[in-house]
C-alpha positions in Angstrom: -2.8 2.7 30.8 -1.9 0.6 28.0 -0.8 2.5 24.7 -0.6 0.5 21.6 2.1 2.4 18.9 1.0 1.9 15.5 3.0 4.3 13.6 2.9 4.5 9.9 6.2 5.2 7.7 6.8 8.9 7.6 7.5 9.1 3.7 10.9 10.1 2.8 12.1 10.3 6.5 11.7 7.4 8.3 10.3 3.8 8.7 7.1 2.9 10.8 9.5 1.1 13.1 11.4 4.3 13.6 8.0 6.2 14.2 7.2 3.7 17.0 10.6 4.5 18.7 10.0 8.5 18.5 6.5 8.2 19.8 7.6 5.9 22.7 10.6 8.6 23.4 8.1 11.6 23.0 5.4 10.2 25.4 8.0 9.1 28.0 6.4 11.6 30.4 3.6 9.3 30.7 5.4 7.4 33.6 2.4 5.1 34.3 2.0 4.1 30.4 2.7 0.6 29.1 4.0 0.6 25.4 3.4 -2.0 22.8 4.8 -1.3 19.4 3.6 -2.7 16.2 4.9 -0.8 12.8 1.8 -0.3 10.4 1.8 -0.2 6.4 -1.2 0.1 4.3 0.3 -1.8 1.1 2.7 1.0 0.2 6.1 2.3 1.3 7.0 0.4 4.6 5.2 -3.0 4.2 8.3 -5.3 3.9 9.8 -3.4 7.0 6.7 -3.7 8.9 6.4 -7.8 8.2 9.9 -8.1 9.0 9.7 -6.7 12.2 7.4 -9.4 13.6 8.0 -12.5 11.4 11.0 -14.6 11.1 12.5 -14.7 7.7 14.9 -13.3 5.3 15.6 -10.4 2.9 15.7 -11.6 -0.8 17.1 -9.9 -3.7 16.2 -10.2 -7.4 17.5 -8.7 -10.5 14.4 -7.2 -12.3 13.2 -4.6 -15.1 12.7 -1.4 -13.5 9.7 0.8 -14.1 10.6 1.0 -17.8 12.3 -1.9 -19.7 15.5 0.2 -20.2 16.2 0.3 -16.4 17.3 -2.6 -14.0 16.9 -2.7 -10.5 17.8 -4.9 -7.4 14.3 -5.6 -5.8 14.1 -6.9 -2.5 11.5 -8.9 -1.0 10.8 -10.6 2.5 10.5 -14.4 2.6 9.0 -15.8 6.0 8.4 -19.8 5.6 6.7 -20.0 2.3 5.2 -16.7 2.0 6.8 -13.9 0.0 6.0 -10.5 0.8 6.7 -7.8 -2.2 6.3 -4.2 -2.6 5.4 -3.0 -5.8 7.1 0.4 -5.4 10.5 -1.3 -4.9 10.4 -2.5 -8.7 8.1 0.0 -10.6 7.6 2.7 -8.3 7.2 6.6 -8.8 10.4 7.4 -7.2 12.4 4.9 -9.6 10.5 6.2 -12.9 11.7 9.9 -12.5 12.5 11.0 -15.8 11.0 8.5 -17.6 7.9 8.9 -19.8 4.7 7.8 -18.5 3.9 5.7 -21.6 7.1 3.7 -21.0 6.1 2.3 -17.6 5.6 -1.4 -16.9 5.0 -3.7 -13.9 6.9 -6.4 -15.7 9.7 -6.6 -12.9 7.0 -7.5 -10.5 6.4 -10.6 -12.5 10.1 -11.4 -12.6 10.2 -11.2 -8.8 7.2 -13.4 -8.5 9.0 -16.1 -10.5 12.1 -15.5 -8.4 10.1 -16.2 -5.1 8.6 -19.3 -6.5 12.0 -20.4 -7.5 13.3 -19.8 -3.7 10.1 -21.9 -2.3 7.3 -19.3 -1.8 3.9 -20.9 -2.3 1.9 -17.8 -1.2 2.8 -14.2 -2.5 1.4 -11.1 -0.9 2.1 -8.0 -2.8 1.8 -4.3 -1.6 0.5 -2.3 -4.5 1.0 1.2 -3.2 3.4 3.7 -5.2 3.4 2.4 -8.7 4.5 4.5 -11.5 2.8 2.4 -14.1 -1.1 2.4 -15.6 -0.6 -0.7 -17.9 -3.2 -2.8 -16.2 -0.7 -5.3 -15.1 -0.2 -6.6 -18.5 3.7 -6.0 -18.0 3.5 -8.3 -14.8 1.1 -10.9 -16.8 3.6 -11.1 -19.6 6.4 -11.9 -17.3 4.2 -14.8 -15.9 3.9 -16.2 -19.4 1.2 -14.5 -21.1 1.5 -13.1 -24.5 -0.4 -9.7 -25.9 -0.9 -9.2 -29.6 -1.8 -6.1 -31.7 -4.4 -5.8 -34.4 -1.6 -7.2 -37.1 -0.7 -10.3 -34.7 2.6 -9.0 -34.1 3.5 -9.4 -30.1 3.4 -6.2 -28.0 5.8 -4.9 -25.7 3.6 -4.7 -22.4 3.8 -1.1 -21.2 1.4 1.8 -20.3 1.4 2.9 -23.7 0.7 -0.2 -25.5 -2.4 -0.8 -24.0 -4.3 0.8 -26.6 -2.7 -1.4 -29.4 -3.8 -4.9 -27.9 -6.4 -6.8 -29.9 -5.8 -10.2 -28.2 -4.0 -12.4 -26.0 -2.8 -15.8 -25.0 -2.4 -17.2 -21.4 0.8 -19.2 -22.5 2.9 -20.5 -19.9 0.9 -18.3 -17.2 -1.1 -21.3 -15.6 1.9 -23.6 -15.4 4.2 -20.7 -13.9 1.8 -19.7 -11.1 0.0 -23.2 -10.5 1.7 -23.6 -6.9 1.1 -20.1 -5.8 -1.7 -18.4 -4.1 -1.7 -14.4 -4.1 -2.9 -11.7 -1.8 -2.8 -8.2 -2.6 -2.5 -5.4 -0.3 -4.1 -2.2 -1.4 -4.4 1.4 0.0 -7.2 2.7 -2.1 -10.7 1.5 -2.5 -10.9 2.5 -6.1 -12.5 0.2 -8.6 -10.9 0.1 -12.2 -13.0 2.5 -14.4 -14.6 5.9 -14.0 -13.9 8.8 -12.1 -12.4 7.3 -9.1 -10.6 4.6 -11.4 -7.1 4.0 -11.9 -6.8 6.3 -14.9 -9.0 9.4 -14.1 -8.0 9.7 -10.1 -4.4 8.6 -10.2 -2.6 9.0 -13.7 -1.9 12.5 -13.5 0.3 12.0 -10.8 2.2 9.5 -12.6 2.8 11.9 -15.4 0.1 11.4 -17.8 -1.2 14.4 -19.6 -4.7 15.6 -18.9 -5.7 15.6 -22.7 -4.5 11.7 -22.9 -6.7 10.6 -19.9 -9.8 9.5 -22.3 -7.4 7.5 -24.3 -6.1 5.5 -21.2 -9.5 5.2 -19.8 -11.1 3.8 -23.1 -8.0 1.3 -23.4 -8.4 -0.1 -19.8 -12.4 -0.4 -21.1 -11.5 -2.2 -24.2 -9.1 -4.6 -22.5 -11.7 -5.7 -19.6 -14.1 -6.3 -22.4 -11.5 -8.5 -24.2 -10.4 -10.2 -20.8 -13.6 -10.9 -19.6 -15.3 -12.3 -22.7 -16.3 -15.8 -22.0 -14.9 -15.3 -18.6 -17.0 -16.2 -15.3 -14.9 -13.5 -13.6 -15.7 -9.9 -13.9 -13.4 -7.9 -11.2 -13.1 -4.4 -12.5 -15.7 -3.1 -10.0 -14.0 -4.6 -7.0 -12.7 -2.2 -4.5 -8.7 -2.0 -5.3 -8.9 -3.0 -8.8 -7.9 0.4 -9.8 -4.8 0.5 -7.4 -1.5 0.4 -9.2 -2.8 1.4 -12.4 -5.0 -1.6 -12.6 -2.4 -3.9 -11.4 -4.9 -4.9 -8.7 -7.3 -5.9 -11.5 -4.9 -8.1 -13.3 -4.1 -10.2 -9.9 -7.9 -10.4 -9.4 -8.9 -11.3 -12.7 -6.0 -13.8 -13.9 -4.6 -14.9 -10.5 -7.6 -15.2 -8.5 -5.9 -13.2 -5.9 -7.5 -12.1 -2.4 -7.7 -8.1 -2.4 -7.3 -7.0 1.3 -6.6 -3.5 2.6 -3.2 -3.2 3.8 -3.6 -1.9 7.1 -6.3 -4.3 7.6 -3.9 -7.2 6.9 -1.1 -6.3 8.8 -3.7 -5.5 11.8 -4.7 -9.4 11.6 -1.2 -10.3 11.0 -0.3 -9.0 14.5 -3.4 -10.9 16.0 -4.1 -7.3 17.8 -7.7 -7.9 17.8 -7.1 -10.5 20.6 -4.8 -8.1 22.5 -6.1 -4.8 22.5 -9.3 -4.7 25.2 -11.6 -2.0 26.2 -9.8 1.0 27.8 -6.5 0.7 25.7 -5.3 3.5 23.5 -4.2 3.3 20.0 -1.5 5.9 19.0 -0.5 6.4 15.5 1.8 8.9 13.7 2.8 9.6 10.1 3.9 12.7 7.8 0.7 14.2 7.0 -3.1 13.5 8.0 -5.2 14.8 5.2 -8.6 14.1 3.5 -7.0 10.9 1.7 -6.0 9.5 5.0 -9.6 8.1 5.5 -9.7 6.5 2.0 -8.0 3.2 2.6 -5.1 4.3 4.6 -3.6 2.8 7.6 -4.7 6.2 9.6 -8.4 5.5 8.4 -8.5 2.0 9.3 -7.2 2.6 12.8 -9.5 5.4 13.5 -12.3 3.3 12.4 -11.2 0.4 14.4 -10.8 2.7 17.5 -14.3 4.1 17.3 -16.1 1.1 16.6 -14.5 -0.5 19.9 -14.9 2.4 22.2 -11.0 3.0 22.3 -9.2 6.4 22.3 -7.3 7.2 19.4 -4.4 9.5 19.6 -2.7 10.7 16.4 0.5 12.8 15.6 1.7 14.1 12.3 4.2 16.4 10.8 0.8 18.3 9.6 -2.9 17.8 10.3 -5.4 19.0 8.0 -8.6 17.2 9.2 -10.8 17.2 12.4 -11.5 14.2 14.6 -14.9 12.6 14.0 -15.3 12.4 17.7 -13.5 15.0 19.7 -14.4 12.9 23.0 -12.6 10.0 22.0 -9.7 11.3 19.6 -7.0 14.0 19.7 -4.9 14.8 16.7 -2.0 16.8 17.0 0.2 18.7 14.5 4.0 18.4 15.3 5.1 21.2 12.6 3.4 23.0 9.8 4.5 20.9 6.9 8.3 21.2 7.2 10.9 18.6 7.4 11.3 17.5 11.1 14.6 15.8 12.5 13.9 12.9 15.1 15.3 15.3 17.9 12.5 18.1 16.9 9.5 15.5 16.7 10.7 14.4 20.3 10.9 17.9 21.7 7.7 18.8 20.0 5.9 16.0 21.7 6.9 17.7 24.9 5.5 21.0 23.8 2.0 19.1 23.5 2.3 17.5 27.0 -0.4 19.6 28.8 -2.8 18.7 25.7 -2.1 14.9 25.7 -2.4 14.7 29.7 -5.5 16.4 29.8 -6.9 14.4 27.0 -6.2 11.1 28.8 -7.0 12.5 32.2 -10.4 13.2 30.8 -10.5 9.6 29.1 -9.7 7.9 32.5 -12.7 10.0 33.9 -15.0 8.5 31.3 -13.9 5.1 32.2 -14.9 5.3 35.8 
């Protein structure tokens, strides 16, 4: 019985790697099981930890602007060979922006981090977009990379979320020379286009601190900039799924840096070459803090569930809180380990044992169906 442990991080609690360790401990009563562990992430928190668990390389640190221009952070990224892996949340994430106004937020620090990685020898940049506090359409990052943005009176604009409504023109400046050796891949955990009801502003800006009455202003600002940026261009990228991730940062990567957009979980799954390892009869096991309606909207959980069902595999999922049912109860089992409360690692392992009967019954039924 081969169990592939593919835990996601438990936000605010522990990493995906630690999640896999707890899965292994909690399922230790399965005496005939063989465990293989691969930390998962979907482009948000934990992406660097997941990558560095399987790739050689080293953590790097860059001093950058934080989520606003009056903040500074020591932002980490992971360098493996000539590929640098960045997490946007480590530079301009929601957790770093507490107490800051929505209009002040910027992605400038991500551009600085890209330049630092280039200086250190990177030629490919992989950026996880999840967890951003900004809605600046990536103009902060583009500015750090050499672009210039001007208002209606020709004055250069400080590139923040609040300034996008004042941008009337732009110059590419040193952008092309600064990124010429680089290729880009961006990892998203959402399927949102840039504009519309499921886009960057109308779907995500409220949780970043925007006022509801200002949403039409920010949406119109994005729409106007798309028209400005795409005028005379052969690239029209605002409708691509993921363009709306990180407040439109995904769009900036697609439109100006010719980036390849990938779903984060899919990218890691392929990086681990799991498609060539997992075979019929194997079991995919995952865990995270909460499984709910959003878990099937570009997240690691949804990717793993889809993969398991498409390949006839059994899928076993654990979470602190479970709010959705399986799509196929014959092939899937979702078990809550609590009721939304914060659990210690010891409590999590103990609650696996509480579910021992249900787990063993599910696996025995699965074994019968394979005969």
